[in-house]
py3Dmol code that shows the C-alpha trace and the ligand (Angstrom):
import py3Dmol

protein = """\
ATOM      1  CA  MET A   1     232.285  99.349 284.544  1.00  0.00           C
ATOM      2  CA  ASN A   2     234.617  96.606 285.473  1.00  0.00           C
ATOM      3  CA  LEU A   3     235.026  94.378 282.476  1.00  0.00           C
ATOM      4  CA  ASP A   4     236.903  91.250 281.906  1.00  0.00           C
ATOM      5  CA  GLN A   5     238.225  92.153 278.362  1.00  0.00           C
ATOM      6  CA  SER A   6     238.783  88.462 277.307  1.00  0.00           C
ATOM      7  CA  LYS A   7     234.991  88.086 277.425  1.00  0.00           C
ATOM      8  CA  ILE A   8     234.653  90.507 274.468  1.00  0.00           C
ATOM      9  CA  PRO A   9     234.353  88.658 271.164  1.00  0.00           C
ATOM     10  CA  GLN A  10     237.023  89.367 268.671  1.00  0.00           C
ATOM     11  CA  ALA A  11     234.742  90.617 266.332  1.00  0.00           C
ATOM     12  CA  THR A  12     233.295  93.119 268.615  1.00  0.00           C
ATOM     13  CA  ALA A  13     236.819  94.268 269.638  1.00  0.00           C
ATOM     14  CA  LYS A  14     237.696  94.961 265.927  1.00  0.00           C
ATOM     15  CA  ARG A  15     234.584  97.451 266.102  1.00  0.00           C
ATOM     16  CA  LEU A  16     235.574  99.537 268.950  1.00  0.00           C
ATOM     17  CA  PRO A  17     237.717 101.802 267.325  1.00  0.00           C
ATOM     18  CA  LEU A  18     235.070 102.790 264.858  1.00  0.00           C
ATOM     19  CA  TYR A  19     232.740 103.224 267.656  1.00  0.00           C
ATOM     20  CA  TYR A  20     234.916 105.292 269.538  1.00  0.00           C
ATOM     21  CA  ARG A  21     235.905 107.731 266.692  1.00  0.00           C
ATOM     22  CA  PHE A  22     232.112 108.309 265.797  1.00  0.00           C
ATOM     23  CA  LEU A  23     231.505 108.918 269.644  1.00  0.00           C
ATOM     24  CA  LYS A  24     234.385 111.327 269.975  1.00  0.00           C
ATOM     25  CA  ASN A  25     232.796 113.287 267.134  1.00  0.00           C
ATOM     26  CA  LEU A  26     229.366 113.314 268.593  1.00  0.00           C
ATOM     27  CA  HIS A  27     230.823 114.414 271.934  1.00  0.00           C
ATOM     28  CA  ALA A  28     232.845 117.217 270.233  1.00  0.00           C
ATOM     29  CA  SER A  29     229.445 118.448 268.754  1.00  0.00           C
ATOM     30  CA  GLY A  30     227.933 118.622 272.152  1.00  0.00           C
ATOM     31  CA  LYS A  31     225.586 115.567 271.847  1.00  0.00           C
ATOM     32  CA  GLN A  32     224.962 113.689 275.019  1.00  0.00           C
ATOM     33  CA  ARG A  33     222.822 110.778 273.905  1.00  0.00           C
ATOM     34  CA  VAL A  34     222.761 108.601 270.675  1.00  0.00           C
ATOM     35  CA  SER A  35     220.538 105.787 269.561  1.00  0.00           C
ATOM     36  CA  SER A  36     221.537 102.566 268.184  1.00  0.00           C
ATOM     37  CA  ALA A  37     219.853 103.600 264.837  1.00  0.00           C
ATOM     38  CA  GLU A  38     221.889 106.859 264.618  1.00  0.00           C
ATOM     39  CA  LEU A  39     225.169 105.066 265.493  1.00  0.00           C
ATOM     40  CA  SER A  40     224.088 102.324 263.024  1.00  0.00           C
ATOM     41  CA  GLU A  41     223.717 104.739 259.971  1.00  0.00           C
ATOM     42  CA  ALA A  42     226.904 106.365 261.032  1.00  0.00           C
ATOM     43  CA  VAL A  43     229.078 103.469 261.314  1.00  0.00           C
ATOM     44  CA  LYS A  44     227.637 101.070 258.770  1.00  0.00           C
ATOM     45  CA  VAL A  45     227.007  98.219 261.322  1.00  0.00           C
ATOM     46  CA  ASP A  46     223.385  97.107 261.818  1.00  0.00           C
ATOM     47  CA  SER A  47     221.936  98.081 264.973  1.00  0.00           C
ATOM     48  CA  ALA A  48     221.262  94.672 266.387  1.00  0.00           C
ATOM     49  CA  THR A  49     224.885  94.052 266.198  1.00  0.00           C
ATOM     50  CA  ILE A  50     225.548  97.479 267.774  1.00  0.00           C
ATOM     51  CA  ARG A  51     223.257  96.641 270.840  1.00  0.00           C
ATOM     52  CA  ARG A  52     224.799  93.159 271.204  1.00  0.00           C
ATOM     53  CA  ASP A  53     228.440  94.547 270.988  1.00  0.00           C
ATOM     54  CA  PHE A  54     227.299  97.256 273.749  1.00  0.00           C
ATOM     55  CA  SER A  55     225.823  94.714 275.912  1.00  0.00           C
ATOM     56  CA  TYR A  56     229.021  93.157 276.382  1.00  0.00           C
ATOM     57  CA  PHE A  57     230.429  96.287 278.153  1.00  0.00           C
ATOM     58  CA  GLY A  58     227.502  96.873 280.174  1.00  0.00           C
ATOM     59  CA  ALA A  59     226.153  99.699 278.351  1.00  0.00           C
ATOM     60  CA  LEU A  60     222.306  99.146 278.029  1.00  0.00           C
ATOM     61  CA  GLY A  61     220.445 101.562 275.936  1.00  0.00           C
ATOM     62  CA  LYS A  62     217.444 102.927 277.580  1.00  0.00           C
ATOM     63  CA  LYS A  63     214.294 102.769 275.213  1.00  0.00           C
ATOM     64  CA  GLY A  64     213.460 106.332 273.972  1.00  0.00           C
ATOM     65  CA  TYR A  65     216.822 107.518 275.370  1.00  0.00           C
ATOM     66  CA  GLY A  66     219.303 105.794 273.680  1.00  0.00           C
ATOM     67  CA  TYR A  67     222.924 105.477 275.005  1.00  0.00           C
ATOM     68  CA  ASN A  68     224.836 108.016 277.203  1.00  0.00           C
ATOM     69  CA  VAL A  69     227.724 109.349 274.997  1.00  0.00           C
ATOM     70  CA  ASP A  70     229.801 110.344 277.988  1.00  0.00           C
ATOM     71  CA  TYR A  71     229.710 106.879 279.768  1.00  0.00           C
ATOM     72  CA  LEU A  72     230.489 105.190 276.196  1.00  0.00           C
ATOM     73  CA  LEU A  73     233.416 107.406 275.613  1.00  0.00           C
ATOM     74  CA  THR A  74     235.014 106.700 279.214  1.00  0.00           C
ATOM     75  CA  PHE A  75     234.420 103.062 278.595  1.00  0.00           C
ATOM     76  CA  PHE A  76     236.186 103.232 275.058  1.00  0.00           C
ATOM     77  CA  ARG A  77     238.830 105.549 276.179  1.00  0.00           C
ATOM     78  CA  LYS A  78     240.015 102.834 278.907  1.00  0.00           C
ATOM     79  CA  THR A  79     239.265  99.979 276.863  1.00  0.00           C
ATOM     80  CA  LEU A  80     241.321 101.040 273.999  1.00  0.00           C
ATOM     81  CA  ASP A  81     244.074 102.533 276.253  1.00  0.00           C
ATOM     82  CA  GLN A  82     243.976 105.799 274.738  1.00  0.00           C
ATOM     83  CA  ASP A  83     246.010 107.501 277.420  1.00  0.00           C
ATOM     84  CA  GLU A  84     249.000 105.306 276.174  1.00  0.00           C
ATOM     85  CA  ILE A  85     250.712 105.851 273.112  1.00  0.00           C
ATOM     86  CA  THR A  86     251.471 102.763 270.997  1.00  0.00           C
ATOM     87  CA  LYS A  87     254.911 103.143 268.847  1.00  0.00           C
ATOM     88  CA  VAL A  88     255.122 101.869 265.529  1.00  0.00           C
ATOM     89  CA  THR A  89     257.885 101.307 262.897  1.00  0.00           C
ATOM     90  CA  LEU A  90     257.376 101.450 259.152  1.00  0.00           C
ATOM     91  CA  ILE A  91     259.369  99.159 257.281  1.00  0.00           C
ATOM     92  CA  GLY A  92     259.280 100.210 253.343  1.00  0.00           C
ATOM     93  CA  VAL A  93     259.306 103.887 252.462  1.00  0.00           C
ATOM     94  CA  GLY A  94     257.833 103.386 248.837  1.00  0.00           C
ATOM     95  CA  ASN A  95     254.493 105.030 247.716  1.00  0.00           C
ATOM     96  CA  LEU A  96     252.153 103.277 250.175  1.00  0.00           C
ATOM     97  CA  GLY A  97     254.778 103.765 253.134  1.00  0.00           C
ATOM     98  CA  THR A  98     255.597 107.566 252.379  1.00  0.00           C
ATOM     99  CA  ALA A  99     251.667 108.166 252.504  1.00  0.00           C
ATOM    100  CA  PHE A 100     251.518 106.570 255.860  1.00  0.00           C
ATOM    101  CA  LEU A 101     254.322 108.632 257.204  1.00  0.00           C
ATOM    102  CA  HIS A 102     252.588 111.867 256.108  1.00  0.00           C
ATOM    103  CA  TYR A 103     249.509 110.456 257.435  1.00  0.00           C
ATOM    104  CA  ASN A 104     250.958 109.335 260.795  1.00  0.00           C
ATOM    105  CA  PHE A 105     247.474 108.149 262.239  1.00  0.00           C
ATOM    106  CA  SER A 106     247.669 111.264 264.652  1.00  0.00           C
ATOM    107  CA  LYS A 107     244.381 112.433 264.091  1.00  0.00           C
ATOM    108  CA  ASN A 108     242.422 109.133 264.951  1.00  0.00           C
ATOM    109  CA  ASN A 109     244.588 107.213 267.181  1.00  0.00           C
ATOM    110  CA  ASN A 110     247.168 107.172 270.059  1.00  0.00           C
ATOM    111  CA  THR A 111     249.557 105.325 267.825  1.00  0.00           C
ATOM    112  CA  LYS A 112     252.284 107.046 266.333  1.00  0.00           C
ATOM    113  CA  ILE A 113     255.062 106.028 263.760  1.00  0.00           C
ATOM    114  CA  GLU A 114     258.338 106.519 265.597  1.00  0.00           C
ATOM    115  CA  ILE A 115     260.819 105.414 262.894  1.00  0.00           C
ATOM    116  CA  ALA A 116     261.015 104.020 259.223  1.00  0.00           C
ATOM    117  CA  PHE A 117     263.318 101.749 257.377  1.00  0.00           C
ATOM    118  CA  ASP A 118     264.199 101.304 253.937  1.00  0.00           C
ATOM    119  CA  VAL A 119     267.119  99.950 251.816  1.00  0.00           C
ATOM    120  CA  ASP A 120     267.079 102.592 249.430  1.00  0.00           C
ATOM    121  CA  TYR A 121     270.041 105.031 250.027  1.00  0.00           C
ATOM    122  CA  ASN A 122     268.055 107.881 248.177  1.00  0.00           C
ATOM    123  CA  LYS A 123     265.615 107.585 251.117  1.00  0.00           C
ATOM    124  CA  VAL A 124     267.927 106.733 253.901  1.00  0.00           C
ATOM    125  CA  GLY A 125     268.811 109.506 256.098  1.00  0.00           C
ATOM    126  CA  SER A 126     265.789 111.510 254.887  1.00  0.00           C
ATOM    127  CA  ASP A 127     262.898 112.649 257.234  1.00  0.00           C
ATOM    128  CA  ILE A 128     259.344 112.190 256.087  1.00  0.00           C
ATOM    129  CA  GLY A 129     256.309 113.841 257.824  1.00  0.00           C
ATOM    130  CA  GLY A 130     258.636 114.177 260.729  1.00  0.00           C
ATOM    131  CA  VAL A 131     259.838 110.438 260.849  1.00  0.00           C
ATOM    132  CA  SER A 132     263.313 109.604 260.346  1.00  0.00           C
ATOM    133  CA  VAL A 133     264.106 106.863 257.717  1.00  0.00           C
ATOM    134  CA  CYS A 134     266.970 104.664 258.587  1.00  0.00           C
ATOM    135  CA  HIS A 135     268.778 101.727 256.548  1.00  0.00           C
ATOM    136  CA  LEU A 136     267.294  98.342 257.291  1.00  0.00           C
ATOM    137  CA  ASP A 137     270.920  97.045 258.049  1.00  0.00           C
ATOM    138  CA  ASP A 138     270.536  99.117 261.258  1.00  0.00           C
ATOM    139  CA  LEU A 139     267.159  97.819 262.369  1.00  0.00           C
ATOM    140  CA  GLU A 140     268.678  95.954 265.455  1.00  0.00           C
ATOM    141  CA  LYS A 141     270.502  99.064 266.418  1.00  0.00           C
ATOM    142  CA  GLU A 142     268.204 101.963 265.807  1.00  0.00           C
ATOM    143  CA  LEU A 143     264.633 100.338 266.631  1.00  0.00           C
ATOM    144  CA  PRO A 144     263.547 101.691 269.908  1.00  0.00           C
ATOM    145  CA  GLU A 145     262.705  98.930 272.448  1.00  0.00           C
ATOM    146  CA  ASP A 146     259.343 100.338 273.093  1.00  0.00           C
ATOM    147  CA  VAL A 147     258.338 100.037 269.578  1.00  0.00           C
ATOM    148  CA  THR A 148     255.739  97.190 269.564  1.00  0.00           C
ATOM    149  CA  VAL A 149     254.068  97.412 266.143  1.00  0.00           C
ATOM    150  CA  ALA A 150     255.294  97.511 262.722  1.00  0.00           C
ATOM    151  CA  ILE A 151     253.778  98.299 259.451  1.00  0.00           C
ATOM    152  CA  LEU A 152     255.204  96.179 256.619  1.00  0.00           C
ATOM    153  CA  THR A 153     255.022  98.059 253.044  1.00  0.00           C
ATOM    154  CA  VAL A 154     257.872  96.461 251.517  1.00  0.00           C
ATOM    155  CA  PRO A 155     258.039  94.292 248.120  1.00  0.00           C
ATOM    156  CA  VAL A 156     256.359  90.748 248.730  1.00  0.00           C
ATOM    157  CA  GLY A 157     259.867  89.095 248.542  1.00  0.00           C
ATOM    158  CA  ALA A 158     261.349  90.875 251.574  1.00  0.00           C
ATOM    159  CA  ALA A 159     258.410  90.438 253.851  1.00  0.00           C
ATOM    160  CA  GLN A 160     259.325  87.189 255.742  1.00  0.00           C
ATOM    161  CA  SER A 161     263.134  87.906 256.338  1.00  0.00           C
ATOM    162  CA  ILE A 162     262.096  91.049 257.733  1.00  0.00           C
ATOM    163  CA  THR A 163     259.250  89.763 259.601  1.00  0.00           C
ATOM    164  CA  ASP A 164     261.778  87.495 261.334  1.00  0.00           C
ATOM    165  CA  ARG A 165     263.889  90.237 262.344  1.00  0.00           C
ATOM    166  CA  LEU A 166     261.170  92.220 263.613  1.00  0.00           C
ATOM    167  CA  VAL A 167     260.038  89.158 265.833  1.00  0.00           C
ATOM    168  CA  SER A 168     263.385  88.674 266.876  1.00  0.00           C
ATOM    169  CA  ARG A 169     263.582  92.254 268.062  1.00  0.00           C
ATOM    170  CA  GLY A 170     260.480  91.975 270.152  1.00  0.00           C
ATOM    171  CA  ILE A 171     257.739  93.177 267.979  1.00  0.00           C
ATOM    172  CA  LYS A 172     254.359  91.989 268.986  1.00  0.00           C
ATOM    173  CA  GLY A 173     252.066  93.096 266.177  1.00  0.00           C
ATOM    174  CA  ILE A 174     252.412  93.365 262.319  1.00  0.00           C
ATOM    175  CA  LEU A 175     249.994  95.251 259.620  1.00  0.00           C
ATOM    176  CA  ASN A 176     251.138  93.536 256.795  1.00  0.00           C
ATOM    177  CA  PHE A 177     250.170  95.436 253.468  1.00  0.00           C
ATOM    178  CA  THR A 178     252.328  92.916 251.349  1.00  0.00           C
ATOM    179  CA  PRO A 179     250.548  90.166 249.618  1.00  0.00           C
ATOM    180  CA  ALA A 180     253.029  87.711 251.302  1.00  0.00           C
ATOM    181  CA  ARG A 181     251.386  85.183 253.972  1.00  0.00           C
ATOM    182  CA  ILE A 182     254.211  85.692 256.564  1.00  0.00           C
ATOM    183  CA  ASN A 183     254.725  83.095 259.096  1.00  0.00           C
ATOM    184  CA  VAL A 184     255.093  84.079 262.677  1.00  0.00           C
ATOM    185  CA  PRO A 185     255.104  82.496 266.331  1.00  0.00           C
ATOM    186  CA  ASP A 186     251.642  82.133 268.072  1.00  0.00           C
ATOM    187  CA  ASP A 187     252.020  84.932 270.286  1.00  0.00           C
ATOM    188  CA  ILE A 188     252.721  87.404 267.496  1.00  0.00           C
ATOM    189  CA  ARG A 189     249.482  88.998 265.787  1.00  0.00           C
ATOM    190  CA  VAL A 190     249.467  89.706 262.296  1.00  0.00           C
ATOM    191  CA  HIS A 191     246.812  91.681 260.538  1.00  0.00           C
ATOM    192  CA  HIS A 192     247.002  91.242 256.607  1.00  0.00           C
ATOM    193  CA  ILE A 193     245.654  94.034 254.530  1.00  0.00           C
ATOM    194  CA  ASP A 194     245.983  93.468 250.726  1.00  0.00           C
ATOM    195  CA  LEU A 195     244.583  96.387 249.237  1.00  0.00           C
ATOM    196  CA  ALA A 196     244.376  94.618 245.582  1.00  0.00           C
ATOM    197  CA  VAL A 197     242.446  91.871 246.963  1.00  0.00           C
ATOM    198  CA  GLU A 198     239.910  94.286 248.935  1.00  0.00           C
ATOM    199  CA  LEU A 199     239.328  96.367 245.656  1.00  0.00           C
ATOM    200  CA  GLN A 200     238.788  93.452 243.573  1.00  0.00           C
ATOM    201  CA  SER A 201     236.359  91.991 246.263  1.00  0.00           C
ATOM    202  CA  LEU A 202     234.432  95.398 245.890  1.00  0.00           C
ATOM    203  CA  VAL A 203     234.087  95.275 242.154  1.00  0.00           C
ATOM    204  CA  TYR A 204     233.077  91.477 242.481  1.00  0.00           C
ATOM    205  CA  PHE A 205     230.493  92.543 244.919  1.00  0.00           C
ATOM    206  CA  LEU A 206     229.076  95.421 242.887  1.00  0.00           C
ATOM    207  CA  LYS A 207     228.912  92.949 239.722  1.00  0.00           C
ATOM    208  CA  HIS A 208     227.276  89.963 241.496  1.00  0.00           C
ATOM    209  CA  TYR A 209     225.301  91.658 244.569  1.00  0.00           C
ATOM    210  CA  PRO A 210     224.279  94.894 243.493  1.00  0.00           C
ATOM    211  CA  SER A 211     222.115  96.458 246.345  1.00  0.00           C
ATOM    212  CA  GLU A 212     218.443  96.877 245.686  1.00  0.00           C
TER     213      GLU A 212
END
"""
ligand_1 = """\
31
ATP
P 258.609 103.258 245.064
O 257.670 103.977 243.982
O 259.520 103.965 245.954
O 259.565 102.324 244.319
P 256.605 101.141 245.582
O 255.621 101.236 246.752
O 256.095 101.365 244.340
O 257.685 102.349 246.011
P 257.902 98.879 246.255
O 258.846 98.013 245.127
O 256.701 97.936 246.699
O 257.879 100.161 245.604
O 258.916 99.257 247.536
C 258.369 99.815 248.649
C 259.367 100.125 249.447
O 260.252 99.250 250.058
C 260.516 101.071 248.358
O 260.877 102.049 249.144
C 261.733 100.151 248.570
O 263.149 100.778 248.494
C 261.816 99.332 249.905
N 262.446 98.002 249.944
C 262.715 97.097 249.006
N 263.185 96.214 249.488
C 263.441 96.251 250.847
C 264.013 95.538 251.884
N 264.520 94.166 251.661
N 263.932 95.978 252.951
C 263.301 97.388 253.400
N 262.719 98.195 252.300
C 262.763 97.550 251.189
"""
view = py3Dmol.view(width=600, height=400)
view.addModel(protein, "pdb")
view.setStyle({"model": 0}, {"cartoon": {"style": "trace"}})
view.addModel(ligand_1, "xyz")
view.setStyle({"model": 1}, {"stick": {}})
view.zoomTo()
view.show()
């Protein structure tokens, strides 16, 4: 199962956590094999794409048998570095940020929000979902060095200056929930999730491309 990860296309890489979550559930329910059709139904990715994705990691399904769940799980665990916890910070403890702190991704992933920041003194000093909220002025002082990812849930106007500080502090990846298109150096990865745009796009598709 040796694999050159740079050969996995980015679109495939993005689907890995989805596959992993489903396979973990299958494994827990005692299933030993799964067909691409079953996987397709569960994760809503067409089966041709699943077969192509899986062929990148040398998992070749057998006709009439499907894929071996254990083999796939071992592969995903290794590839997704499930043995290692990625530490995350959250900036902006508003409605959305608070929801993330309560959720804290613990059920699905080996990611953990370690510390949160805000400017509102009503929130600073509190503990939400087991995570301490510090003042943004103390970012450089309080942010542990092994935190590599940040979730941004601040108002749009604050996004870029906070981003600049996070980058200086060594953050490598940002999950940006603000509508701001933030600028970062080439070696920093930003994933942008604009919930309002996603919702609008869903409504648009429902109107203009109703399913048969
Ligand atoms: P709330 O209901 O608490 O106002 P919200 O999500 O509706 O939350 P936003 O105005 O989007 O409100 O603010 C999100 C959070 O970001 C708030 O907790 C706010 O205090 C915080 N915030 C605002 N400006 C900054 C900043 N410059 N740095 C860090 N956090 C900030």
